[in-house]
C-alpha positions, 0 to 999 in steps of 0.5 A, spaced: 500 499 500 505 504 501 509 504 495 502 505 491 502 512 495 508 514 492 505 513 485 498 516 485 502 522 489 506 522 483 500 521 477 496 528 482 502 532 481 503 531 474 495 531 472 495 538 476 501 540 473 506 543 477 513 540 479 516 537 486 518 543 488 512 547 488 508 541 492 513 541 496 513 548 497 505 547 498 507 543 503 512 546 508 517 539 506 523 539 502 523 537 494 527 531 498 521 528 501 517 529 495 522 526 490 523 520 496 515 519 496 514 517 489 520 513 488 517 509 494 523 510 497 521 514 502 514 515 505 510 520 508 508 521 515 502 518 516 499 527 520 501 529 513 496 524 508 490 528 510 494 535 509 496 531 502 489 529 500 486 536 502 491 539 496 488 534 491 483 535 492 482 527 493 479 523 500 483 519 502 480 513 499 483 515 492 490 517 495 490 509 498 486 505 493 491 506 487 490 501 482 496 496 483 494 492 477 492 498 472 500 501 474 503 493 472 499 494 466 502 500 464 508 498 466 508 492 462 506 496 455 511 501 456 515 494 455 512 491 450 513 498 446 519 497 446 521 492 444 515 491 438 516 498 436 523 501 437 527 499 432 534 502 433 537 502 440 536 510 440 529 507 440 529 503 444 533 507 450 527 513 449 522 509 450 525 505 457 528 512 459 520 516 458 517 509 462 522 509 467 520 517 468 513 516 469 513 509 473 520 509 477 518 502 482 517 499 475 524 495 475 523 490 470 523 497 465 530 499 469 533 490 468 531 492 460 534 498 459 540 495 462 540 489 458 540 494 451 546 497 454 550 490 455 548 489 449 550 495 445 556 494 449 556 487 447 555 488 439 559 495 438 565 496 444 560 501 447 565 503 452 561 510 453 556 506 456 559 501 461 559 506 467 552 509 466 551 501 466 554 499 472 551 504 476 544 503 474 545 495 476 548 497 482 542 501 483 537 496 481 540 490 486 540 495 492 532 497 491 529 492 487 526 486 492 524 481 486 530 476 487 530 474 479 530 481 476 537 483 481 540 477 478 539 478 471 542 484 473 548 481 477 549 476 470 549 482 465 554 486 470 559 480 470 559 479 462 560 487 461 565 486 468 569 480 464 568 482 457 571 490 458 578 487 461 576 487 469 575 479 469 576 479 478 571 484 479 565 480 474 569 474 478 567 476 485 559 478 483 560 472 480 561 468 486 556 472 491 550 469 486 546 463 489 550 457 487 543 456 483 535 455 484 533 447 485 528 445 482 524 443 488 523 450 490 516 452 490 515 458 486 508 459 483 509 457 476 511 451 479 505 450 484 500 451 478 503 446 473 503 441 479 498 442 483 492 445 480 487 443 474 486 443 467 486 450 464 488 453 472 495 449 470 496 449 463 498 456 462 505 456 467 505 448 465 507 451 458 511 457 461 515 451 465 517 448 458 518 454 455 523 456 459 526 449 461 528 449 453 530 456 453 535 453 459 537 446 457 539 451 449 543 455 453 547 450 457 548 445 450 551 451 447 555 453 453 558 446 454 560 446 446 564 452 447 567 448 454 570 442 449 572 447 444 577 451 449 579 445 452 580 441 444 575 435 445 572 437 438 568 431 437 563 432 444 563 440 442 559 438 436 555 434 439 553 439 443 552 444 439 548 440 435 543 438 440 543 446 442 542 446 434 536 441 434 533 443 440 531 449 437 528 446 430 525 441 436 520 446 439 520 451 433 516 446 428 511 445 434 505 449 431 503 452 438 504 459 439 510 462 443 513 455 444 520 457 442 522 461 449 528 464 445 529 472 445 530 471 438 529 469 432 529 461 431 533 462 425 539 467 428 540 462 434 540 457 431 545 459 425 550 461 430 550 454 432 550 451 426 556 456 425 560 453 431 558 446 429 562 448 423 568 449 427 568 443 430 568 439 423 574 444 420 578 441 426 576 434 425 578 435 418 570 434 415 572 439 410 565 437 406 561 438 411 565 444 414 562 447 407 556 445 407 554 448 415 558 455 413 553 455 408 547 453 412 548 458 418 549 464 413 542 462 410 538 460 416 540 468 419 540 471 412 534 468 408 529 470 415 529 478 414 526 482 408 532 485 404 530 492 407 530 489 414 536 485 413 540 493 411 538 495 419 539 488 422 546 487 418 550 490 423 548 486 429 547 479 426 554 479 423 557 481 429 554 476 432 556 471 426 563 474 427 565 473 434 562 465 433 567 465 427 573 467 431 571 464 437 571 456 433 577 459 430 575 459 422 579 464 420 583 459 420 580 456 415 578 461 410 577 469 411 570 471 413 565 475 409 
């Protein structure tokens, strides 16, 4: 309830068209106090609540009964807008920053923004974003009570530390994280799936399956790179082929949204096939390597129309070249 008061005060202030400073002056408090209310890092004294309600001309019920479901809906609308309607990093950043300004307790938006920054750092060597991203991550971890959001943020931060040459900082952050969430830890998704009947359980069962599929794909791919790094190219090939096969198996099912990976299926499948090509080269199976190289490129390129490829090409080919270099295919032939 207290969290919702801050959101309601912000809504009423903006509707009245006044600044935090003007509201603070009218109530005889500091603007920092108003900022804390709206950020849900502090709350009005109980004696101040009737004064606030009177200033805005609303009842105490109105002040307290902010519709939390409606707030959640608005936050998710911003998230959807950032993913569907934005076509560049700059457009996505603008949508998310505006959403965060309107809903400062919408940590899922902050998490999304951090992911966007991390992606830019990885794909385009945006060193100018590093400190801003790490500061955002620290803020989320200090304020957000959702452990899954925080752990995702910590993972992205660790990746940024390591890819920017701060290996020990990244390692230390990773070592501070829980070892793993065991399968027998009950949560809403698992309990709904295991205990509720028929339609009540079906949605969450499918969600569980989708994320289990995502995890299995990622671990097969990671296993492949680990085998490759120690020179076990036969097992690396198996792992990369398993990762690609998982995508093929689940993606072909005629059930909407069965495929859980964040990109289109063609991109991660193509990158797994490309990694498999590197294993085939190391094993001396050159004809199979050439066939895999051709398949990998076309899986990625042919998914896009010519117009869409023009603005996707740079990012997709950066990912392609990273895998190409990692599995040492540039020893065989140069990458285009």
